[in-house]
Every structure is written in C-alpha cells, then in structure tokens.
C-alpha positions in Angstrom: -19.8 -8.2 -20.1 -20.8 -9.2 -16.3 -18.6 -7.5 -13.0 -16.9 -10.8 -12.1 -15.6 -11.0 -16.5 -14.5 -7.2 -16.0 -12.7 -8.2 -13.0 -11.2 -10.9 -14.3 -10.1 -9.3 -17.4 -8.8 -6.0 -15.5 -6.6 -8.5 -13.1 -5.1 -9.8 -16.4 -4.7 -6.4 -17.6 -2.6 -5.8 -14.1 -0.5 -9.4 -14.4 -2.5 -10.4 -11.4 -2.9 -14.1 -10.9 -6.6 -14.4 -11.3 -7.1 -17.8 -9.7 -5.5 -16.6 -6.3 -7.7 -13.6 -5.9 -11.7 -14.2 -4.1 -14.0 -11.3 -5.0 -16.3 -12.0 -2.1 -13.6 -13.2 0.8 -12.1 -10.9 3.9 -8.9 -10.6 1.1 -10.6 -9.9 -1.8 -9.4 -7.6 -5.0 -12.5 -5.6 -6.1 -11.3 -2.5 -7.9 -15.4 -2.2 -8.6 -15.9 -1.8 -5.2 -12.7 -0.6 -3.2 -11.1 2.6 -4.0 -7.8 2.0 -3.2 -7.4 -1.5 -5.4 -8.9 1.0 -8.2 -6.2 3.5 -7.7 -3.4 0.7 -7.8 -4.8 -0.6 -11.0 -5.0 2.7 -12.6 -1.6 3.5 -11.5 -0.2 0.2 -12.6 -2.0 0.5 -16.0 -0.8 4.5 -16.5 -4.2 5.5 -17.1 -5.7 8.9 -17.1 -8.4 10.2 -15.6 -10.4 13.3 -16.0 -13.5 14.4 -14.6 -16.3 16.6 -15.9 -19.6 17.5 -14.9 -21.9 14.5 -15.2 -19.6 12.2 -16.3 -15.5 10.9 -16.0 -13.4 9.4 -18.4 -10.5 6.9 -18.1 -7.7 6.9 -20.9 -6.0 4.1 -21.9 -4.7 5.5 -24.8 -1.0 4.4 -23.8 -2.4 0.7 -24.8 -4.0 1.7 -27.4 -7.9 1.4 -26.2 -8.8 4.9 -26.3 -11.0 6.6 -24.2 -13.8 4.9 -21.6 -16.5 7.2 -20.5 -18.8 6.6 -17.2 -21.7 8.8 -16.4 -22.7 9.7 -12.7 -25.3 11.8 -10.9 -24.2 11.1 -7.3 -22.3 8.5 -7.4 -18.9 9.9 -9.0 -16.7 7.9 -6.8 -18.8 4.4 -7.8 -18.5 5.8 -11.6 -14.9 6.3 -11.5 -13.9 2.6 -10.3 -16.3 1.5 -13.0 -14.7 3.4 -15.5 -11.3 2.3 -14.4 -12.0 -1.6 -14.5 -13.7 -1.2 -17.9 -10.2 0.5 -19.5 -8.2 -2.3 -17.7 -10.8 -4.7 -18.9 -10.2 -3.5 -22.4 -6.4 -3.2 -22.3 -6.8 -7.2 -20.7 -9.1 -8.5 -23.3 -6.2 -7.6 -26.1 -3.7 -9.0 -23.8 -2.3 -12.3 -24.6 
C-alpha cells in the first residue's frame, strides 16, 4: 500500500472528507509527517500506543484490528506516526 493509499484509508477511518484534504499544501493533513495530525488521529480512533526498545505497537483492538508494529533504529517518532497511520488505515479499510 502506498503512503497516499494509507492516508486515504486513515482519513476514511477518522471520518475526514478526503477530497477536501491536500497532502502537499500549506494546510495539509499528513499524519505520516506531522506529529499533531498523528496524535489527533490516534485519539479520535482510540488507538493505544506502546513503546519498546526497538519497535512501537499501536493497538486497534477496539476496532477488532489487532496490533500494528513498526520497527525503528533511530527514527522513533517517524515509526510511531507510521504505525498510527497503518492502524488507522486498517480500520478505514473495514469501514463501509
């Protein structure tokens, strides 16, 4: 799944009007790059985040989607954002 497809599915899960959001503009919504967007997405979807020595887990169990893990070496913040978006995308793919 491409980053754009992940973002589209995550926006769907959050109930955001995807056609009104721009990825590259000044007022863009991109939780893959923006900590605030990622945190708001995690809160909205009630995602639980756990940190370990070399990976981060995001639990979307409340939506029946299980745990998404993302490994990292130095970019813990980027791995956390990606895990949040991946978990949200799983929720979004199952949303009708």
